[in-house]
Biopython code that builds the backbone (N, CA, C, O; Angstrom):
import numpy as np
from Bio.PDB.StructureBuilder import StructureBuilder

atoms = [
    (1, "MET", "N", (-12.226, 2.891, -13.650)),
    (1, "MET", "CA", (-12.186, 3.305, -15.039)),
    (1, "MET", "C", (-10.744, 3.584, -15.444)),
    (1, "MET", "O", (-10.281, 4.719, -15.333)),
    (2, "ALA", "N", (-10.050, 2.592, -15.897)),
    (2, "ALA", "CA", (-8.625, 2.712, -16.176)),
    (2, "ALA", "C", (-8.317, 3.565, -17.402)),
    (2, "ALA", "O", (-7.186, 4.022, -17.568)),
    (3, "ASP", "N", (-9.307, 3.783, -18.257)),
    (3, "ASP", "CA", (-9.051, 4.538, -19.474)),
    (3, "ASP", "C", (-9.293, 6.038, -19.316)),
    (3, "ASP", "O", (-9.119, 6.789, -20.276)),
    (4, "SER", "N", (-9.686, 6.482, -18.141)),
    (4, "SER", "CA", (-9.960, 7.905, -17.954)),
    (4, "SER", "C", (-8.693, 8.687, -17.660)),
    (4, "SER", "O", (-7.611, 8.138, -17.450)),
    (5, "ILE", "N", (-8.884, 9.986, -17.656)),
    (5, "ILE", "CA", (-7.793, 10.898, -17.328)),
    (5, "ILE", "C", (-8.261, 11.769, -16.177)),
    (5, "ILE", "O", (-9.342, 12.354, -16.232)),
    (6, "SER", "N", (-7.447, 11.853, -15.138)),
    (6, "SER", "CA", (-7.719, 12.796, -14.052)),
    (6, "SER", "C", (-7.304, 14.175, -14.535)),
    (6, "SER", "O", (-6.215, 14.337, -15.084)),
    (7, "GLU", "N", (-8.157, 15.165, -14.338)),
    (7, "GLU", "CA", (-7.841, 16.517, -14.811)),
    (7, "GLU", "C", (-7.708, 17.475, -13.642)),
    (7, "GLU", "O", (-8.522, 17.482, -12.718)),
    (8, "ILE", "N", (-6.662, 18.282, -13.707)),
    (8, "ILE", "CA", (-6.432, 19.335, -12.717)),
    (8, "ILE", "C", (-6.270, 20.635, -13.491)),
    (8, "ILE", "O", (-5.438, 20.727, -14.394)),
    (9, "ASN", "N", (-7.058, 21.628, -13.141)),
    (9, "ASN", "CA", (-6.987, 22.927, -13.806)),
    (9, "ASN", "C", (-6.363, 23.943, -12.863)),
    (9, "ASN", "O", (-6.806, 24.112, -11.727)),
    (10, "CYS", "N", (-5.337, 24.609, -13.346)),
    (10, "CYS", "CA", (-4.671, 25.642, -12.552)),
    (10, "CYS", "C", (-5.329, 26.988, -12.792)),
    (10, "CYS", "O", (-5.745, 27.302, -13.907)),
    (11, "ALA", "N", (-5.416, 27.772, -11.740)),
    (11, "ALA", "CA", (-5.981, 29.122, -11.822)),
    (11, "ALA", "C", (-4.959, 30.070, -12.438)),
    (11, "ALA", "O", (-3.839, 29.672, -12.756)),
    (12, "GLU", "N", (-5.355, 31.318, -12.600)),
    (12, "GLU", "CA", (-4.451, 32.336, -13.146)),
    (12, "GLU", "C", (-3.259, 32.562, -12.234)),
    (12, "GLU", "O", (-2.148, 32.809, -12.703)),
    (13, "SER", "N", (-3.489, 32.479, -10.932)),
    (13, "SER", "CA", (-2.431, 32.702, -9.958)),
    (13, "SER", "C", (-2.252, 31.447, -9.122)),
    (13, "SER", "O", (-3.163, 31.043, -8.400)),
    (14, "VAL", "N", (-1.085, 30.832, -9.215)),
    (14, "VAL", "CA", (-0.765, 29.663, -8.396)),
    (14, "VAL", "C", (0.484, 30.010, -7.591)),
    (14, "VAL", "O", (1.604, 30.029, -8.101)),
    (15, "THR", "N", (0.242, 30.282, -6.319)),
    (15, "THR", "CA", (1.314, 30.744, -5.447)),
    (15, "THR", "C", (1.478, 29.791, -4.272)),
    (15, "THR", "O", (0.773, 28.789, -4.157)),
    (16, "ILE", "N", (2.412, 30.123, -3.414)),
    (16, "ILE", "CA", (2.662, 29.284, -2.242)),
    (16, "ILE", "C", (1.394, 29.110, -1.409)),
    (16, "ILE", "O", (1.246, 28.104, -0.715)),
    (17, "ALA", "N", (0.489, 30.066, -1.470)),
    (17, "ALA", "CA", (-0.771, 29.970, -0.730)),
    (17, "ALA", "C", (-1.644, 28.808, -1.219)),
    (17, "ALA", "O", (-2.467, 28.291, -0.463)),
    (18, "GLN", "N", (-1.470, 28.401, -2.469)),
    (18, "GLN", "CA", (-2.265, 27.306, -3.036)),
    (18, "GLN", "C", (-1.540, 25.963, -3.028)),
    (18, "GLN", "O", (-2.111, 24.957, -3.449)),
    (19, "VAL", "N", (-0.294, 25.925, -2.557)),
    (19, "VAL", "CA", (0.494, 24.693, -2.652)),
    (19, "VAL", "C", (-0.199, 23.511, -1.972)),
    (19, "VAL", "O", (-0.251, 22.422, -2.544)),
    (20, "ALA", "N", (-0.726, 23.701, -0.774)),
    (20, "ALA", "CA", (-1.364, 22.591, -0.059)),
    (20, "ALA", "C", (-2.564, 22.050, -0.833)),
    (20, "ALA", "O", (-2.751, 20.836, -0.919)),
    (21, "ASP", "N", (-3.375, 22.941, -1.395)),
    (21, "ASP", "CA", (-4.546, 22.523, -2.160)),
    (21, "ASP", "C", (-4.128, 21.780, -3.439)),
    (21, "ASP", "O", (-4.696, 20.739, -3.772)),
    (22, "ILE", "N", (-3.145, 22.316, -4.138)),
    (22, "ILE", "CA", (-2.666, 21.671, -5.364)),
    (22, "ILE", "C", (-2.060, 20.310, -5.033)),
    (22, "ILE", "O", (-2.285, 19.336, -5.750)),
    (23, "TYR", "N", (-1.294, 20.246, -3.952)),
    (23, "TYR", "CA", (-0.676, 18.987, -3.529)),
    (23, "TYR", "C", (-1.754, 17.935, -3.266)),
    (23, "TYR", "O", (-1.613, 16.786, -3.686)),
    (24, "ALA", "N", (-2.824, 18.319, -2.576)),
    (24, "ALA", "CA", (-3.920, 17.381, -2.297)),
    (24, "ALA", "C", (-4.559, 16.891, -3.595)),
    (24, "ALA", "O", (-4.863, 15.705, -3.727)),
    (25, "GLN", "N", (-4.764, 17.796, -4.555)),
    (25, "GLN", "CA", (-5.343, 17.402, -5.843)),
    (25, "GLN", "C", (-4.426, 16.429, -6.581)),
    (25, "GLN", "O", (-4.886, 15.449, -7.168)),
    (26, "LEU", "N", (-3.129, 16.713, -6.544)),
    (26, "LEU", "CA", (-2.169, 15.845, -7.228)),
    (26, "LEU", "C", (-2.134, 14.457, -6.592)),
    (26, "LEU", "O", (-2.086, 13.451, -7.300)),
    (27, "LEU", "N", (-2.157, 14.398, -5.257)),
    (27, "LEU", "CA", (-2.151, 13.102, -4.570)),
    (27, "LEU", "C", (-3.405, 12.296, -4.886)),
    (27, "LEU", "O", (-3.326, 11.088, -5.108)),
    (28, "MET", "N", (-4.563, 12.957, -4.909)),
    (28, "MET", "CA", (-5.803, 12.252, -5.241)),
    (28, "MET", "C", (-5.748, 11.718, -6.665)),
    (28, "MET", "O", (-6.155, 10.585, -6.923)),
    (29, "ALA", "N", (-5.251, 12.524, -7.583)),
    (29, "ALA", "CA", (-5.147, 12.094, -8.978)),
    (29, "ALA", "C", (-4.191, 10.913, -9.097)),
    (29, "ALA", "O", (-4.466, 9.959, -9.824)),
    (30, "MET", "N", (-3.071, 10.975, -8.386)),
    (30, "MET", "CA", (-2.094, 9.890, -8.444)),
    (30, "MET", "C", (-2.682, 8.597, -7.876)),
    (30, "MET", "O", (-2.418, 7.512, -8.394)),
    (31, "ALA", "N", (-3.470, 8.715, -6.822)),
    (31, "ALA", "CA", (-4.075, 7.547, -6.190)),
    (31, "ALA", "C", (-5.051, 6.836, -7.123)),
    (31, "ALA", "O", (-5.280, 5.634, -6.986)),
    (32, "GLU", "N", (-5.622, 7.568, -8.064)),
    (32, "GLU", "CA", (-6.556, 6.954, -9.015)),
    (32, "GLU", "C", (-5.841, 6.056, -10.012)),
    (32, "GLU", "O", (-6.471, 5.222, -10.662)),
    (33, "GLY", "N", (-4.532, 6.223, -10.136)),
    (33, "GLY", "CA", (-3.749, 5.319, -10.968)),
    (33, "GLY", "C", (-3.977, 5.434, -12.458)),
    (33, "GLY", "O", (-3.764, 4.468, -13.190)),
    (34, "GLN", "N", (-4.404, 6.590, -12.922)),
    (34, "GLN", "CA", (-4.625, 6.778, -14.355)),
    (34, "GLN", "C", (-3.860, 8.001, -14.824)),
    (34, "GLN", "O", (-3.249, 8.704, -14.019)),
    (35, "ALA", "N", (-3.891, 8.255, -16.111)),
    (35, "ALA", "CA", (-3.200, 9.423, -16.660)),
    (35, "ALA", "C", (-3.726, 10.689, -15.993)),
    (35, "ALA", "O", (-4.896, 10.777, -15.621)),
    (36, "ILE", "N", (-2.839, 11.660, -15.852)),
    (36, "ILE", "CA", (-3.179, 12.911, -15.186)),
    (36, "ILE", "C", (-2.880, 14.062, -16.131)),
    (36, "ILE", "O", (-1.756, 14.214, -16.610)),
    (37, "GLN", "N", (-3.894, 14.868, -16.392)),
    (37, "GLN", "CA", (-3.724, 16.047, -17.249)),
    (37, "GLN", "C", (-3.787, 17.289, -16.381)),
    (37, "GLN", "O", (-4.752, 17.496, -15.644)),
    (38, "ILE", "N", (-2.749, 18.118, -16.472)),
    (38, "ILE", "CA", (-2.693, 19.352, -15.705)),
    (38, "ILE", "C", (-2.766, 20.507, -16.691)),
    (38, "ILE", "O", (-1.862, 20.706, -17.503)),
    (39, "ASN", "N", (-3.853, 21.267, -16.610)),
    (39, "ASN", "CA", (-4.063, 22.386, -17.526)),
    (39, "ASN", "C", (-3.352, 23.620, -16.968)),
    (39, "ASN", "O", (-3.706, 24.130, -15.905)),
    (40, "LEU", "N", (-2.345, 24.085, -17.704)),
    (40, "LEU", "CA", (-1.518, 25.216, -17.287)),
    (40, "LEU", "C", (-1.806, 26.471, -18.098)),
    (40, "LEU", "O", (-1.081, 27.458, -17.979)),
    (41, "GLY", "N", (-2.836, 26.451, -18.909)),
    (41, "GLY", "CA", (-3.097, 27.516, -19.863)),
    (41, "GLY", "C", (-3.468, 28.864, -19.277)),
    (41, "GLY", "O", (-3.244, 29.892, -19.916)),
    (42, "GLN", "N", (-4.033, 28.887, -18.071)),
    (42, "GLN", "CA", (-4.489, 30.162, -17.505)),
    (42, "GLN", "C", (-3.455, 30.825, -16.603)),
    (42, "GLN", "O", (-3.673, 31.945, -16.141)),
    (43, "ILE", "N", (-2.346, 30.162, -16.345)),
    (43, "ILE", "CA", (-1.372, 30.677, -15.382)),
    (43, "ILE", "C", (-0.766, 31.998, -15.852)),
    (43, "ILE", "O", (-0.173, 32.092, -16.926)),
    (44, "GLU", "N", (-0.940, 33.009, -15.008)),
    (44, "GLU", "CA", (-0.336, 34.319, -15.250)),
    (44, "GLU", "C", (0.622, 34.698, -14.123)),
    (44, "GLU", "O", (1.373, 35.667, -14.232)),
    (45, "ARG", "N", (0.586, 33.924, -13.042)),
    (45, "ARG", "CA", (1.504, 34.129, -11.923)),
    (45, "ARG", "C", (1.756, 32.772, -11.274)),
    (45, "ARG", "O", (0.819, 32.024, -10.995)),
    (46, "ILE", "N", (3.031, 32.462, -11.036)),
    (46, "ILE", "CA", (3.371, 31.185, -10.411)),
    (46, "ILE", "C", (4.592, 31.376, -9.530)),
    (46, "ILE", "O", (5.542, 32.065, -9.903)),
    (47, "ASP", "N", (4.557, 30.761, -8.361)),
    (47, "ASP", "CA", (5.690, 30.810, -7.443)),
    (47, "ASP", "C", (6.606, 29.614, -7.675)),
    (47, "ASP", "O", (6.177, 28.566, -8.158)),
    (48, "THR", "N", (7.847, 29.790, -7.328)),
    (48, "THR", "CA", (8.824, 28.704, -7.450)),
    (48, "THR", "C", (8.380, 27.480, -6.661)),
    (48, "THR", "O", (8.628, 26.353, -7.090)),
    (49, "ALA", "N", (7.733, 27.675, -5.524)),
    (49, "ALA", "CA", (7.267, 26.551, -4.707)),
    (49, "ALA", "C", (6.314, 25.647, -5.493)),
    (49, "ALA", "O", (6.355, 24.425, -5.349)),
    (50, "VAL", "N", (5.466, 26.241, -6.313)),
    (50, "VAL", "CA", (4.516, 25.457, -7.112)),
    (50, "VAL", "C", (5.258, 24.698, -8.214)),
    (50, "VAL", "O", (4.954, 23.536, -8.486)),
    (51, "ILE", "N", (6.218, 25.349, -8.839)),
    (51, "ILE", "CA", (7.011, 24.671, -9.871)),
    (51, "ILE", "C", (7.758, 23.493, -9.259)),
    (51, "ILE", "O", (7.817, 22.419, -9.857)),
    (52, "GLN", "N", (8.325, 23.683, -8.081)),
    (52, "GLN", "CA", (9.026, 22.593, -7.398)),
    (52, "GLN", "C", (8.067, 21.447, -7.090)),
    (52, "GLN", "O", (8.423, 20.277, -7.233)),
    (53, "LEU", "N", (6.854, 21.786, -6.669)),
    (53, "LEU", "CA", (5.843, 20.768, -6.395)),
    (53, "LEU", "C", (5.515, 19.987, -7.667)),
    (53, "LEU", "O", (5.468, 18.757, -7.643)),
    (54, "PHE", "N", (5.289, 20.691, -8.776)),
    (54, "PHE", "CA", (4.995, 20.024, -10.045)),
    (54, "PHE", "C", (6.143, 19.107, -10.466)),
    (54, "PHE", "O", (5.917, 17.990, -10.930)),
    (55, "TYR", "N", (7.365, 19.585, -10.301)),
    (55, "TYR", "CA", (8.536, 18.794, -10.687)),
    (55, "TYR", "C", (8.629, 17.520, -9.848)),
    (55, "TYR", "O", (8.830, 16.434, -10.392)),
    (56, "ALA", "N", (8.485, 17.645, -8.541)),
    (56, "ALA", "CA", (8.544, 16.485, -7.655)),
    (56, "ALA", "C", (7.399, 15.508, -7.965)),
    (56, "ALA", "O", (7.592, 14.292, -7.980)),
    (57, "PHE", "N", (6.213, 16.061, -8.209)),
    (57, "PHE", "CA", (5.062, 15.226, -8.554)),
    (57, "PHE", "C", (5.323, 14.447, -9.832)),
    (57, "PHE", "O", (5.054, 13.248, -9.904)),
    (58, "TYR", "N", (5.848, 15.135, -10.841)),
    (58, "TYR", "CA", (6.128, 14.491, -12.122)),
    (58, "TYR", "C", (7.097, 13.327, -11.931)),
    (58, "TYR", "O", (6.888, 12.248, -12.485)),
    (59, "ARG", "N", (8.143, 13.538, -11.159)),
    (59, "ARG", "CA", (9.125, 12.467, -10.912)),
    (59, "ARG", "C", (8.474, 11.294, -10.191)),
    (59, "ARG", "O", (8.722, 10.142, -10.547)),
    (60, "ASP", "N", (7.648, 11.564, -9.184)),
    (60, "ASP", "CA", (6.951, 10.499, -8.458)),
    (60, "ASP", "C", (5.985, 9.750, -9.365)),
    (60, "ASP", "O", (5.893, 8.524, -9.298)),
    (61, "ALA", "N", (5.266, 10.477, -10.209)),
    (61, "ALA", "CA", (4.315, 9.846, -11.130)),
    (61, "ALA", "C", (5.049, 8.939, -12.106)),
    (61, "ALA", "O", (4.580, 7.841, -12.408)),
    (62, "GLN", "N", (6.198, 9.391, -12.602)),
    (62, "GLN", "CA", (6.986, 8.560, -13.516)),
    (62, "GLN", "C", (7.415, 7.258, -12.846)),
    (62, "GLN", "O", (7.358, 6.191, -13.458)),
    (63, "LEU", "N", (7.842, 7.348, -11.595)),
    (63, "LEU", "CA", (8.259, 6.154, -10.855)),
    (63, "LEU", "C", (7.112, 5.161, -10.702)),
    (63, "LEU", "O", (7.338, 3.953, -10.624)),
    (64, "GLN", "N", (5.893, 5.664, -10.661)),
    (64, "GLN", "CA", (4.718, 4.803, -10.543)),
    (64, "GLN", "C", (4.159, 4.394, -11.903)),
    (64, "GLN", "O", (3.146, 3.699, -11.978)),
    (65, "GLY", "N", (4.814, 4.823, -12.968)),
    (65, "GLY", "CA", (4.373, 4.459, -14.308)),
    (65, "GLY", "C", (3.166, 5.232, -14.799)),
    (65, "GLY", "O", (2.476, 4.785, -15.716)),
    (66, "LEU", "N", (2.900, 6.383, -14.206)),
    (66, "LEU", "CA", (1.741, 7.179, -14.609)),
    (66, "LEU", "C", (2.132, 8.206, -15.663)),
    (66, "LEU", "O", (3.239, 8.744, -15.647)),
    (67, "VAL", "N", (1.211, 8.465, -16.570)),
    (67, "VAL", "CA", (1.410, 9.466, -17.609)),
    (67, "VAL", "C", (0.922, 10.810, -17.087)),
    (67, "VAL", "O", (-0.182, 10.920, -16.554)),
    (68, "VAL", "N", (1.761, 11.835, -17.248)),
    (68, "VAL", "CA", (1.375, 13.196, -16.872)),
    (68, "VAL", "C", (1.360, 14.028, -18.147)),
    (68, "VAL", "O", (2.350, 14.087, -18.878)),
    (69, "ILE", "N", (0.227, 14.667, -18.404)),
    (69, "ILE", "CA", (0.065, 15.499, -19.594)),
    (69, "ILE", "C", (0.019, 16.952, -19.140)),
    (69, "ILE", "O", (-0.876, 17.360, -18.400)),
    (70, "TRP", "N", (0.995, 17.720, -19.594)),
    (70, "TRP", "CA", (1.047, 19.155, -19.274)),
    (70, "TRP", "C", (0.316, 19.875, -20.400)),
    (70, "TRP", "O", (0.872, 20.061, -21.483)),
    (71, "SER", "N", (-0.910, 20.276, -20.156)),
    (71, "SER", "CA", (-1.785, 20.816, -21.187)),
    (71, "SER", "C", (-1.678, 22.336, -21.279)),
    (71, "SER", "O", (-1.794, 23.043, -20.278)),
    (72, "ASN", "N", (-1.454, 22.822, -22.492)),
    (72, "ASN", "CA", (-1.461, 24.252, -22.805)),
    (72, "ASN", "C", (-0.622, 25.117, -21.870)),
    (72, "ASN", "O", (-1.130, 26.116, -21.361)),
    (73, "PRO", "N", (0.646, 24.773, -21.624)),
    (73, "PRO", "CA", (1.424, 25.608, -20.700)),
    (73, "PRO", "C", (1.491, 27.056, -21.175)),
    (73, "PRO", "O", (1.860, 27.330, -22.317)),
    (74, "SER", "N", (1.131, 27.975, -20.286)),
    (74, "SER", "CA", (1.168, 29.399, -20.630)),
    (74, "SER", "C", (2.614, 29.835, -20.840)),
    (74, "SER", "O", (3.547, 29.187, -20.366)),
    (75, "GLN", "N", (2.780, 30.929, -21.547)),
    (75, "GLN", "CA", (4.137, 31.440, -21.786)),
    (75, "GLN", "C", (4.827, 31.782, -20.473)),
    (75, "GLN", "O", (6.026, 31.547, -20.317)),
    (76, "LEU", "N", (4.074, 32.334, -19.532)),
    (76, "LEU", "CA", (4.658, 32.669, -18.242)),
    (76, "LEU", "C", (5.160, 31.417, -17.527)),
    (76, "LEU", "O", (6.247, 31.423, -16.949)),
    (77, "PHE", "N", (4.363, 30.338, -17.565)),
    (77, "PHE", "CA", (4.791, 29.081, -16.952)),
    (77, "PHE", "C", (6.075, 28.587, -17.608)),
    (77, "PHE", "O", (7.036, 28.238, -16.923)),
    (78, "CYS", "N", (6.085, 28.560, -18.931)),
    (78, "CYS", "CA", (7.271, 28.080, -19.667)),
    (78, "CYS", "C", (8.507, 28.903, -19.320)),
    (78, "CYS", "O", (9.579, 28.353, -19.070)),
    (79, "ASP", "N", (8.350, 30.209, -19.308)),
    (79, "ASP", "CA", (9.480, 31.091, -18.998)),
    (79, "ASP", "C", (9.984, 30.858, -17.580)),
    (79, "ASP", "O", (11.193, 30.799, -17.354)),
    (80, "ALA", "N", (9.065, 30.724, -16.618)),
    (80, "ALA", "CA", (9.460, 30.522, -15.222)),
    (80, "ALA", "C", (10.210, 29.202, -15.043)),
    (80, "ALA", "O", (11.231, 29.148, -14.357)),
    (81, "VAL", "N", (9.695, 28.143, -15.664)),
    (81, "VAL", "CA", (10.350, 26.838, -15.552)),
    (81, "VAL", "C", (11.708, 26.853, -16.258)),
    (81, "VAL", "O", (12.686, 26.308, -15.745)),
    (82, "ASP", "N", (11.762, 27.467, -17.414)),
    (82, "ASP", "CA", (13.020, 27.545, -18.162)),
    (82, "ASP", "C", (14.096, 28.274, -17.361)),
    (82, "ASP", "O", (15.262, 27.880, -17.376)),
    (83, "ARG", "N", (13.699, 29.342, -16.660)),
    (83, "ARG", "CA", (14.663, 30.087, -15.839)),
    (83, "ARG", "C", (15.242, 29.217, -14.736)),
    (83, "ARG", "O", (16.383, 29.413, -14.317)),
    (84, "LEU", "N", (14.459, 28.258, -14.268)),
    (84, "LEU", "CA", (14.924, 27.351, -13.215)),
    (84, "LEU", "C", (15.760, 26.208, -13.784)),
    (84, "LEU", "O", (16.364, 25.448, -13.027)),
    (85, "GLY", "N", (15.800, 26.081, -15.097)),
    (85, "GLY", "CA", (16.615, 25.047, -15.733)),
    (85, "GLY", "C", (16.028, 23.654, -15.682)),
    (85, "GLY", "O", (16.768, 22.675, -15.782)),
    (86, "ILE", "N", (14.718, 23.534, -15.529)),
    (86, "ILE", "CA", (14.092, 22.211, -15.470)),
    (86, "ILE", "C", (13.014, 22.046, -16.537)),
    (86, "ILE", "O", (12.007, 21.374, -16.315)),
    (87, "LYS", "N", (13.230, 22.654, -17.676)),
    (87, "LYS", "CA", (12.271, 22.651, -18.771)),
    (87, "LYS", "C", (11.815, 21.241, -19.186)),
    (87, "LYS", "O", (10.646, 21.036, -19.511)),
    (88, "ALA", "N", (12.714, 20.303, -19.172)),
    (88, "ALA", "CA", (12.410, 18.978, -19.717)),
    (88, "ALA", "C", (11.241, 18.289, -19.028)),
    (88, "ALA", "O", (10.614, 17.423, -19.639)),
    (89, "PHE", "N", (10.920, 18.631, -17.790)),
    (89, "PHE", "CA", (9.882, 17.878, -17.110)),
    (89, "PHE", "C", (8.489, 18.120, -17.679)),
    (89, "PHE", "O", (7.629, 17.247, -17.560)),
    (90, "TYR", "N", (8.239, 19.258, -18.284)),
    (90, "TYR", "CA", (6.895, 19.498, -18.833)),
    (90, "TYR", "C", (6.854, 19.367, -20.357)),
    (90, "TYR", "O", (5.772, 19.360, -20.942)),
    (91, "ALA", "N", (8.009, 19.263, -21.002)),
    (91, "ALA", "CA", (8.047, 19.138, -22.466)),
    (91, "ALA", "C", (7.711, 17.706, -22.845)),
    (91, "ALA", "O", (8.290, 16.755, -22.321)),
    (92, "GLN", "N", (6.783, 17.574, -23.748)),
    (92, "GLN", "CA", (6.372, 16.225, -24.188)),
    (92, "GLN", "C", (7.126, 15.821, -25.431)),
    (92, "GLN", "O", (6.918, 14.724, -25.950)),
]
sb = StructureBuilder()
sb.init_structure("model")
sb.init_model(0)
sb.init_chain("A")
sb.init_seg("    ")
for serial, (resi, resn, name, xyz) in enumerate(atoms, 1):
    if name == "N":
        sb.init_residue(resn, " ", resi, " ")
    sb.init_atom(name, np.array(xyz, "f"), 0.0, 1.0, " ", f" {name:<3s}", serial, name[0])
structure = sb.get_structure()
């Protein structure tokens, strides 16, 4: 189904403890070869490791020609990414 979108929903807390699980979800979504929507609306806590994972994933997805949709980024997510100086990767 090439017209579908793979959806990944982030919990309120995404920390280094969840990196392996999130990484597996991202790899599965990428393998499907369709647009990927990552819902960031519930994030109230995020570790730098997760932001780094999202950034690396976004770059890899772009190289493969995949569309990544950053859905409803929470203010906390935006602030955390902005502090790291990599805001452009989630801005559409």
